[in-house]
N, CA, C, O and the ligand as a Tripos MOL2 file, in Angstrom:
@<TRIPOS>MOLECULE
protein
  233   231    59     0     0
PROTEIN
NO_CHARGES

@<TRIPOS>ATOM
      1 N          -8.8730   52.2610   11.6450 N.3       1 MET1
      2 CA         -8.7180   53.0030   10.3940 C.3       1 MET1
      3 C          -7.3750   53.7160   10.3790 C.2       1 MET1
      4 O          -7.1030   54.5730   11.2190 O.2       1 MET1
      5 N          -6.5650   53.3610    9.4410 N.am      2 SER2
      6 CA         -5.3030   54.0680    9.3230 C.3       2 SER2
      7 C          -4.9270   54.1700    7.8550 C.2       2 SER2
      8 O          -5.0210   53.1990    7.1050 O.2       2 SER2
      9 N          -4.5080   55.3390    7.4670 N.am      3 GLY3
     10 CA         -4.1240   55.5570    6.0750 C.3       3 GLY3
     11 C          -2.7540   54.9780    5.8220 C.2       3 GLY3
     12 O          -2.1030   54.4520    6.7250 O.2       3 GLY3
     13 N          -2.3300   55.0820    4.5890 N.am      4 PRO4
     14 CA         -0.9770   54.6140    4.2670 C.3       4 PRO4
     15 C           0.0550   55.4200    5.0370 C.2       4 PRO4
     16 O          -0.0880   56.6270    5.2340 O.2       4 PRO4
     17 N           1.0740   54.7380    5.4570 N.am      5 LEU5
     18 CA          2.1140   55.4020    6.2500 C.3       5 LEU5
     19 C           3.0440   56.1670    5.3180 C.2       5 LEU5
     20 O           3.7960   55.5780    4.5400 O.2       5 LEU5
     21 N           2.9780   57.4710    5.4120 N.am      6 LEU6
     22 CA          3.8460   58.2910    4.5690 C.3       6 LEU6
     23 C           5.1580   58.5520    5.2910 C.2       6 LEU6
     24 O           5.1660   58.8730    6.4790 O.2       6 LEU6
     25 N           6.2400   58.4180    4.5880 N.am      7 PRO7
     26 CA          7.5160   58.7290    5.2290 C.3       7 PRO7
     27 C           7.5950   60.2120    5.5420 C.2       7 PRO7
     28 O           7.2560   61.0520    4.7090 O.2       7 PRO7
     29 N           8.0300   60.5170    6.7090 N.am      8 ARG8
     30 CA          8.1850   61.9230    7.0830 C.3       8 ARG8
     31 C           9.6680   62.2600    7.0350 C.2       8 ARG8
     32 O          10.4840   61.6850    7.7550 O.2       8 ARG8
     33 N           9.9800   63.1860    6.1860 N.am      9 LEU9
     34 CA         11.3840   63.5550    6.0180 C.3       9 LEU9
     35 C          11.6020   64.9910    6.4740 C.2       9 LEU9
     36 O          10.8130   65.8830    6.1640 O.2       9 LEU9
     37 N          12.6600   65.1930    7.1960 N.am     10 THR10
     38 CA         13.0200   66.5380    7.6360 C.3      10 THR10
     39 C          14.4170   66.8620    7.1430 C.2      10 THR10
     40 O          15.3240   66.0360    7.2410 O.2      10 THR10
     41 N          14.5880   68.0490    6.6190 N.am     11 CYS11
     42 CA         15.9030   68.4450    6.1170 C.3      11 CYS11
     43 C          16.9040   68.5350    7.2630 C.2      11 CYS11
     44 O          16.6340   69.1490    8.2950 O.2      11 CYS11
     45 N          18.0620   67.9120    7.0630 N.am     12 ARG12
     46 CA         19.0900   67.9250    8.1080 C.3      12 ARG12
     47 C          19.7530   69.2910    8.2400 C.2      12 ARG12
     48 O          20.3870   69.5810    9.2550 O.2      12 ARG12
     49 N          19.6100   70.1130    7.2340 N.am     13 LYS13
     50 CA         20.2960   71.4150    7.2520 C.3      13 LYS13
     51 C          19.3980   72.5260    7.7870 C.2      13 LYS13
     52 O          19.8130   73.3000    8.6500 O.2      13 LYS13
     53 N          18.1690   72.6050    7.2770 N.am     14 CYS14
     54 CA         17.3310   73.7420    7.6480 C.3      14 CYS14
     55 C          16.0750   73.3370    8.3980 C.2      14 CYS14
     56 O          15.3360   74.2020    8.8680 O.2      14 CYS14
     57 N          15.8190   72.0430    8.5210 N.am     15 GLY15
     58 CA         14.6850   71.5890    9.3100 C.3      15 GLY15
     59 C          13.3530   71.6100    8.5890 C.2      15 GLY15
     60 O          12.3110   71.3900    9.2060 O.2      15 GLY15
     61 N          13.3720   71.8720    7.2880 N.am     16 LYS16
     62 CA         12.1260   71.8880    6.5240 C.3      16 LYS16
     63 C          11.5150   70.4900    6.5100 C.2      16 LYS16
     64 O          12.2280   69.4980    6.3590 O.2      16 LYS16
     65 N          10.1910   70.4120    6.6670 N.am     17 SER17
     66 CA          9.5060   69.1340    6.6960 C.3      17 SER17
     67 C           8.9920   68.7630    5.3150 C.2      17 SER17
     68 O           8.4070   69.5830    4.6070 O.2      17 SER17
     69 N           9.2210   67.5200    4.9520 N.am     18 ASN18
     70 CA          8.6960   66.9590    3.7130 C.3      18 ASN18
     71 C           8.8790   67.8630    2.4970 C.2      18 ASN18
     72 O           7.8960   68.2400    1.8590 O.2      18 ASN18
     73 N          10.1160   68.2150    2.1680 N.am     19 PRO19
     74 CA         10.3410   69.0110    0.9570 C.3      19 PRO19
     75 C           9.9410   68.2130   -0.2750 C.2      19 PRO19
     76 O          10.0600   66.9880   -0.2980 O.2      19 PRO19
     77 N           9.4680   68.9140   -1.2950 N.am     20 ALA20
     78 CA          9.0140   68.2440   -2.5110 C.3      20 ALA20
     79 C          10.1810   67.6010   -3.2450 C.2      20 ALA20
     80 O          10.0430   66.5270   -3.8300 O.2      20 ALA20
     81 N          11.3130   68.2560   -3.2080 N.am     21 VAL21
     82 CA         12.5060   67.7240   -3.8550 C.3      21 VAL21
     83 C          13.6030   67.6290   -2.8200 C.2      21 VAL21
     84 O          13.8770   68.5900   -2.1010 O.2      21 VAL21
     85 N          14.2270   66.4770   -2.7470 N.am     22 TYR22
     86 CA         15.2410   66.3120   -1.7060 C.3      22 TYR22
     87 C          16.3130   65.3290   -2.1570 C.2      22 TYR22
     88 O          16.1470   64.6130   -3.1450 O.2      22 TYR22
     89 N          17.4080   65.3090   -1.4170 N.am     23 PHE23
     90 CA         18.5130   64.4040   -1.7050 C.3      23 PHE23
     91 C          18.7970   63.5610   -0.4650 C.2      23 PHE23
     92 O          18.4290   63.9140    0.6550 O.2      23 PHE23
     93 N          19.4530   62.4570   -0.7030 N.am     24 ALA24
     94 CA         20.0270   61.6490    0.3700 C.3      24 ALA24
     95 C          19.0690   61.3620    1.5210 C.2      24 ALA24
     96 O          19.3930   61.6470    2.6730 O.2      24 ALA24
     97 N          17.8930   60.8020    1.2300 N.am     25 PRO25
     98 CA         16.9940   60.4610    2.3390 C.3      25 PRO25
     99 C          17.5560   59.3270    3.1880 C.2      25 PRO25
    100 O          18.0910   58.3490    2.6650 O.2      25 PRO25
    101 N          17.4290   59.4700    4.4790 N.am     26 VAL26
    102 CA         17.8760   58.4390    5.4130 C.3      26 VAL26
    103 C          16.7670   58.2210    6.4290 C.2      26 VAL26
    104 O          16.2190   59.1770    6.9780 O.2      26 VAL26
    105 N          16.4440   56.9740    6.6720 N.am     27 SER27
    106 CA         15.3940   56.6930    7.6440 C.3      27 SER27
    107 C          15.9440   55.7750    8.7250 C.2      27 SER27
    108 O          16.4510   54.6900    8.4370 O.2      27 SER27
    109 N          15.8390   56.2170    9.9610 N.am     28 VAL28
    110 CA         16.3220   55.4240   11.0870 C.3      28 VAL28
    111 C          15.2210   55.3620   12.1380 C.2      28 VAL28
    112 O          14.7540   56.3910   12.6260 O.2      28 VAL28
    113 N          14.8150   54.1460   12.4780 N.am     29 ASP29
    114 CA         13.7870   53.9610   13.5060 C.3      29 ASP29
    115 C          12.5290   54.7860   13.2310 C.2      29 ASP29
    116 O          11.9330   55.3560   14.1450 O.2      29 ASP29
    117 N          12.1380   54.8380   11.9630 N.am     30 GLY30
    118 CA         10.9040   55.5250   11.6090 C.3      30 GLY30
    119 C          11.0340   57.0260   11.4930 C.2      30 GLY30
    120 O          10.0600   57.7110   11.1800 O.2      30 GLY30
    121 N          12.2190   57.5450   11.7380 N.am     31 ILE31
    122 CA         12.4270   58.9860   11.6040 C.3      31 ILE31
    123 C          13.2870   59.2230   10.3730 C.2      31 ILE31
    124 O          14.4140   58.7370   10.2800 O.2      31 ILE31
    125 N          12.7390   59.9730    9.4370 N.am     32 GLY32
    126 CA         13.4480   60.1930    8.1870 C.3      32 GLY32
    127 C          14.0670   61.5650    8.1120 C.2      32 GLY32
    128 O          13.4760   62.5520    8.5500 O.2      32 GLY32
    129 N          15.2570   61.6250    7.5570 N.am     33 THR33
    130 CA         15.8800   62.9120    7.3080 C.3      33 THR33
    131 C          16.3670   62.9370    5.8670 C.2      33 THR33
    132 O          16.5590   61.8950    5.2410 O.2      33 THR33
    133 N          16.5600   64.1270    5.3620 N.am     34 CYS34
    134 CA         17.0200   64.2860    3.9920 C.3      34 CYS34
    135 C          17.6610   65.6620    3.8780 C.2      34 CYS34
    136 O          17.7880   66.3930    4.8600 O.2      34 CYS34
    137 N          18.0550   65.9890    2.6750 N.am     35 ILE35
    138 CA         18.5330   67.3440    2.4030 C.3      35 ILE35
    139 C          17.6000   67.9280    1.3610 C.2      35 ILE35
    140 O          17.4950   67.3970    0.2550 O.2      35 ILE35
    141 N          16.9180   69.0170    1.6990 N.am     36 CYS36
    142 CA         15.9900   69.5970    0.7440 C.3      36 CYS36
    143 C          16.7600   70.2530   -0.4010 C.2      36 CYS36
    144 O          17.9500   70.5440   -0.2820 O.2      36 CYS36
    145 N          16.0690   70.4740   -1.4940 N.am     37 PHE37
    146 CA         16.7240   70.9780   -2.6980 C.3      37 PHE37
    147 C          17.3910   72.3260   -2.4670 C.2      37 PHE37
    148 O          18.4460   72.6090   -3.0360 O.2      37 PHE37
    149 N          16.7820   73.1470   -1.6400 N.am     38 VAL38
    150 CA         17.2470   74.5260   -1.4590 C.3      38 VAL38
    151 C          18.6370   74.5770   -0.8330 C.2      38 VAL38
    152 O          19.4520   75.4220   -1.2030 O.2      38 VAL38
    153 N          18.9160   73.6720    0.1220 N.am     39 CYS39
    154 CA         20.1630   73.7690    0.8680 C.3      39 CYS39
    155 C          21.4120   73.5640    0.0170 C.2      39 CYS39
    156 O          22.2890   74.4270    0.0330 O.2      39 CYS39
    157 N          21.5350   72.4560   -0.7300 N.am     40 PRO40
    158 CA         22.7250   72.3240   -1.5650 C.3      40 PRO40
    159 C          22.7670   73.3660   -2.6690 C.2      40 PRO40
    160 O          23.8450   73.7880   -3.0860 O.2      40 PRO40
    161 N          21.6050   73.7810   -3.1420 N.am     41 GLU41
    162 CA         21.5860   74.8080   -4.1770 C.3      41 GLU41
    163 C          22.1790   76.1080   -3.6310 C.2      41 GLU41
    164 O          22.9700   76.7680   -4.3040 O.2      41 GLU41
    165 N          21.7930   76.4670   -2.4150 N.am     42 ALA42
    166 CA         22.2660   77.7080   -1.8070 C.3      42 ALA42
    167 C          23.7640   77.6520   -1.5320 C.2      42 ALA42
    168 O          24.4320   78.6850   -1.4780 O.2      42 ALA42
    169 N          24.2910   76.4310   -1.3580 N.am     43 ARG43
    170 CA         25.7080   76.2810   -1.0480 C.3      43 ARG43
    171 C          26.5530   76.0270   -2.2940 C.2      43 ARG43
    172 O          27.7690   75.8610   -2.2040 O.2      43 ARG43
    173 N          25.9080   75.9970   -3.4450 N.am     44 GLY44
    174 CA         26.6520   75.7900   -4.6760 C.3      44 GLY44
    175 C          27.0830   74.3520   -4.8800 C.2      44 GLY44
    176 O          28.0890   74.0830   -5.5370 O.2      44 GLY44
    177 N          26.3170   73.4240   -4.3150 N.am     45 TRP45
    178 CA         26.6730   72.0100   -4.4120 C.3      45 TRP45
    179 C          26.0190   71.3130   -5.5990 C.2      45 TRP45
    180 O          26.2130   70.1150   -5.8070 O.2      45 TRP45
    181 N          25.2450   72.0660   -6.3740 N.am     46 LEU46
    182 CA         24.5590   71.4610   -7.5190 C.3      46 LEU46
    183 C          25.1920   71.9220   -8.8180 C.2      46 LEU46
    184 O          25.6680   73.0510   -8.9370 O.2      46 LEU46
    185 N          25.1840   71.0180   -9.7890 N.am     47 ASP47
    186 CA         25.6660   71.4420  -11.1020 C.3      47 ASP47
    187 C          24.4880   72.0750  -11.8590 C.2      47 ASP47
    188 O          23.3930   72.2220  -11.3160 O.2      47 ASP47
    189 N          24.7310   72.4360  -13.0910 N.am     48 ARG48
    190 CA         23.7000   73.1680  -13.8370 C.3      48 ARG48
    191 C          22.4690   72.3240  -14.0990 C.2      48 ARG48
    192 O          21.3870   72.8630  -14.3330 O.2      48 ARG48
    193 N          22.6170   71.0150  -14.0640 N.am     49 ALA49
    194 CA         21.4700   70.1290  -14.3060 C.3      49 ALA49
    195 C          20.6470   69.9180  -13.0430 C.2      49 ALA49
    196 O          19.5950   69.2790  -13.0770 O.2      49 ALA49
    197 N          21.1330   70.4620  -11.9250 N.am     50 GLY50
    198 CA         20.4010   70.2830  -10.6790 C.3      50 GLY50
    199 C          20.7810   69.0180   -9.9480 C.2      50 GLY50
    200 O          20.1010   68.6030   -9.0090 O.2      50 GLY50
    201 N          21.8790   68.3980  -10.3830 N.am     51 ASP51
    202 CA         22.3570   67.2020   -9.6870 C.3      51 ASP51
    203 C          23.4810   67.5840   -8.7260 C.2      51 ASP51
    204 O          24.1500   68.6020   -8.9020 O.2      51 ASP51
    205 N          23.6690   66.7590   -7.7250 N.am     52 LEU52
    206 CA         24.7680   67.0120   -6.8080 C.3      52 LEU52
    207 C          26.0980   66.8650   -7.5350 C.2      52 LEU52
    208 O          26.2850   65.9520   -8.3400 O.2      52 LEU52
    209 N          27.0010   67.7640   -7.2440 N.am     53 LYS53
    210 CA         28.3330   67.6520   -7.8350 C.3      53 LYS53
    211 C          29.0500   66.4410   -7.2790 C.2      53 LYS53
    212 O          28.7820   65.9950   -6.1630 O.2      53 LYS53
    213 N          29.9690   65.9160   -8.0780 N.am     54 GLU54
    214 CA         30.7580   64.7890   -7.6240 C.3      54 GLU54
    215 C          31.5910   65.1810   -6.4190 C.2      54 GLU54
    216 O          32.1690   66.2670   -6.3760 O.2      54 GLU54
    217 N          31.6470   64.3020   -5.4540 N.am     55 GLY55
    218 CA         32.4780   64.5580   -4.2810 C.3      55 GLY55
    219 C          31.7310   65.2700   -3.1750 C.2      55 GLY55
    220 O          32.2600   65.4170   -2.0730 O.2      55 GLY55
    221 N          30.5010   65.7220   -3.4410 N.am     56 VAL56
    222 CA         29.7150   66.3620   -2.3810 C.3      56 VAL56
    223 C          29.0760   65.2770   -1.5280 C.2      56 VAL56
    224 O          28.3830   64.3980   -2.0410 O.2      56 VAL56
    225 N          29.3110   65.3440   -0.2490 N.am     57 CYS57
    226 CA         28.7470   64.3540    0.6740 C.3      57 CYS57
    227 C          27.7650   65.0550    1.6050 C.2      57 CYS57
    228 O          28.1260   65.9780    2.3370 O.2      57 CYS57
    229 N          26.5370   64.6060    1.5630 N.am     58 LEU58
    230 CA         25.5200   65.2400    2.3900 C.3      58 LEU58
    231 C          25.3430   64.5130    3.7090 C.2      58 LEU58
    232 O          24.5200   64.9170    4.5310 O.2      58 LEU58
    233 ZN         17.0530   72.3550    3.7370 Zn       59 ZN59
@<TRIPOS>BOND
     1     1     2 1
     2     2     3 1
     3     3     4 2
     4     3     5 am
     5     5     6 1
     6     6     7 1
     7     7     8 2
     8     7     9 am
     9     9    10 1
    10    10    11 1
    11    11    12 2
    12    11    13 am
    13    13    14 1
    14    14    15 1
    15    15    16 2
    16    15    17 am
    17    17    18 1
    18    18    19 1
    19    19    20 2
    20    19    21 am
    21    21    22 1
    22    22    23 1
    23    23    24 2
    24    23    25 am
    25    25    26 1
    26    26    27 1
    27    27    28 2
    28    27    29 am
    29    29    30 1
    30    30    31 1
    31    31    32 2
    32    31    33 am
    33    33    34 1
    34    34    35 1
    35    35    36 2
    36    35    37 am
    37    37    38 1
    38    38    39 1
    39    39    40 2
    40    39    41 am
    41    41    42 1
    42    42    43 1
    43    43    44 2
    44    43    45 am
    45    45    46 1
    46    46    47 1
    47    47    48 2
    48    47    49 am
    49    49    50 1
    50    50    51 1
    51    51    52 2
    52    51    53 am
    53    53    54 1
    54    54    55 1
    55    55    56 2
    56    55    57 am
    57    57    58 1
    58    58    59 1
    59    59    60 2
    60    59    61 am
    61    61    62 1
    62    62    63 1
    63    63    64 2
    64    63    65 am
    65    65    66 1
    66    66    67 1
    67    67    68 2
    68    67    69 am
    69    69    70 1
    70    70    71 1
    71    71    72 2
    72    71    73 am
    73    73    74 1
    74    74    75 1
    75    75    76 2
    76    75    77 am
    77    77    78 1
    78    78    79 1
    79    79    80 2
    80    79    81 am
    81    81    82 1
    82    82    83 1
    83    83    84 2
    84    83    85 am
    85    85    86 1
    86    86    87 1
    87    87    88 2
    88    87    89 am
    89    89    90 1
    90    90    91 1
    91    91    92 2
    92    91    93 am
    93    93    94 1
    94    94    95 1
    95    95    96 2
    96    95    97 am
    97    97    98 1
    98    98    99 1
    99    99   100 2
   100    99   101 am
   101   101   102 1
   102   102   103 1
   103   103   104 2
   104   103   105 am
   105   105   106 1
   106   106   107 1
   107   107   108 2
   108   107   109 am
   109   109   110 1
   110   110   111 1
   111   111   112 2
   112   111   113 am
   113   113   114 1
   114   114   115 1
   115   115   116 2
   116   115   117 am
   117   117   118 1
   118   118   119 1
   119   119   120 2
   120   119   121 am
   121   121   122 1
   122   122   123 1
   123   123   124 2
   124   123   125 am
   125   125   126 1
   126   126   127 1
   127   127   128 2
   128   127   129 am
   129   129   130 1
   130   130   131 1
   131   131   132 2
   132   131   133 am
   133   133   134 1
   134   134   135 1
   135   135   136 2
   136   135   137 am
   137   137   138 1
   138   138   139 1
   139   139   140 2
   140   139   141 am
   141   141   142 1
   142   142   143 1
   143   143   144 2
   144   143   145 am
   145   145   146 1
   146   146   147 1
   147   147   148 2
   148   147   149 am
   149   149   150 1
   150   150   151 1
   151   151   152 2
   152   151   153 am
   153   153   154 1
   154   154   155 1
   155   155   156 2
   156   155   157 am
   157   157   158 1
   158   158   159 1
   159   159   160 2
   160   159   161 am
   161   161   162 1
   162   162   163 1
   163   163   164 2
   164   163   165 am
   165   165   166 1
   166   166   167 1
   167   167   168 2
   168   167   169 am
   169   169   170 1
   170   170   171 1
   171   171   172 2
   172   171   173 am
   173   173   174 1
   174   174   175 1
   175   175   176 2
   176   175   177 am
   177   177   178 1
   178   178   179 1
   179   179   180 2
   180   179   181 am
   181   181   182 1
   182   182   183 1
   183   183   184 2
   184   183   185 am
   185   185   186 1
   186   186   187 1
   187   187   188 2
   188   187   189 am
   189   189   190 1
   190   190   191 1
   191   191   192 2
   192   191   193 am
   193   193   194 1
   194   194   195 1
   195   195   196 2
   196   195   197 am
   197   197   198 1
   198   198   199 1
   199   199   200 2
   200   199   201 am
   201   201   202 1
   202   202   203 1
   203   203   204 2
   204   203   205 am
   205   205   206 1
   206   206   207 1
   207   207   208 2
   208   207   209 am
   209   209   210 1
   210   210   211 1
   211   211   212 2
   212   211   213 am
   213   213   214 1
   214   214   215 1
   215   215   216 2
   216   215   217 am
   217   217   218 1
   218   218   219 1
   219   219   220 2
   220   219   221 am
   221   221   222 1
   222   222   223 1
   223   223   224 2
   224   223   225 am
   225   225   226 1
   226   226   227 1
   227   227   228 2
   228   227   229 am
   229   229   230 1
   230   230   231 1
   231   231   232 2
@<TRIPOS>SUBSTRUCTURE
     1 MET1         2 RESIDUE 1 A MET
     2 SER2         6 RESIDUE 1 A SER
     3 GLY3        10 RESIDUE 1 A GLY
     4 PRO4        14 RESIDUE 1 A PRO
     5 LEU5        18 RESIDUE 1 A LEU
     6 LEU6        22 RESIDUE 1 A LEU
     7 PRO7        26 RESIDUE 1 A PRO
     8 ARG8        30 RESIDUE 1 A ARG
     9 LEU9        34 RESIDUE 1 A LEU
    10 THR10       38 RESIDUE 1 A THR
    11 CYS11       42 RESIDUE 1 A CYS
    12 ARG12       46 RESIDUE 1 A ARG
    13 LYS13       50 RESIDUE 1 A LYS
    14 CYS14       54 RESIDUE 1 A CYS
    15 GLY15       58 RESIDUE 1 A GLY
    16 LYS16       62 RESIDUE 1 A LYS
    17 SER17       66 RESIDUE 1 A SER
    18 ASN18       70 RESIDUE 1 A ASN
    19 PRO19       74 RESIDUE 1 A PRO
    20 ALA20       78 RESIDUE 1 A ALA
    21 VAL21       82 RESIDUE 1 A VAL
    22 TYR22       86 RESIDUE 1 A TYR
    23 PHE23       90 RESIDUE 1 A PHE
    24 ALA24       94 RESIDUE 1 A ALA
    25 PRO25       98 RESIDUE 1 A PRO
    26 VAL26      102 RESIDUE 1 A VAL
    27 SER27      106 RESIDUE 1 A SER
    28 VAL28      110 RESIDUE 1 A VAL
    29 ASP29      114 RESIDUE 1 A ASP
    30 GLY30      118 RESIDUE 1 A GLY
    31 ILE31      122 RESIDUE 1 A ILE
    32 GLY32      126 RESIDUE 1 A GLY
    33 THR33      130 RESIDUE 1 A THR
    34 CYS34      134 RESIDUE 1 A CYS
    35 ILE35      138 RESIDUE 1 A ILE
    36 CYS36      142 RESIDUE 1 A CYS
    37 PHE37      146 RESIDUE 1 A PHE
    38 VAL38      150 RESIDUE 1 A VAL
    39 CYS39      154 RESIDUE 1 A CYS
    40 PRO40      158 RESIDUE 1 A PRO
    41 GLU41      162 RESIDUE 1 A GLU
    42 ALA42      166 RESIDUE 1 A ALA
    43 ARG43      170 RESIDUE 1 A ARG
    44 GLY44      174 RESIDUE 1 A GLY
    45 TRP45      178 RESIDUE 1 A TRP
    46 LEU46      182 RESIDUE 1 A LEU
    47 ASP47      186 RESIDUE 1 A ASP
    48 ARG48      190 RESIDUE 1 A ARG
    49 ALA49      194 RESIDUE 1 A ALA
    50 GLY50      198 RESIDUE 1 A GLY
    51 ASP51      202 RESIDUE 1 A ASP
    52 LEU52      206 RESIDUE 1 A LEU
    53 LYS53      210 RESIDUE 1 A LYS
    54 GLU54      214 RESIDUE 1 A GLU
    55 GLY55      218 RESIDUE 1 A GLY
    56 VAL56      222 RESIDUE 1 A VAL
    57 CYS57      226 RESIDUE 1 A CYS
    58 LEU58      230 RESIDUE 1 A LEU
    59 ZN59       233 GROUP 0 **** ****
């Protein structure tokens, strides 16, 4: 018995697990990382629409 395999994502900046909103998910060898919404927002990397600004590389 095994349920569906859910991707497990951890924020590369703050270590938060499975954030509801995230950017730039990367999965390597079954280990997923991403950037949670809070981190780029706190750094001013988002525009007013909540999208990443051009030229921001996560
Ligand atoms: Zn984060």
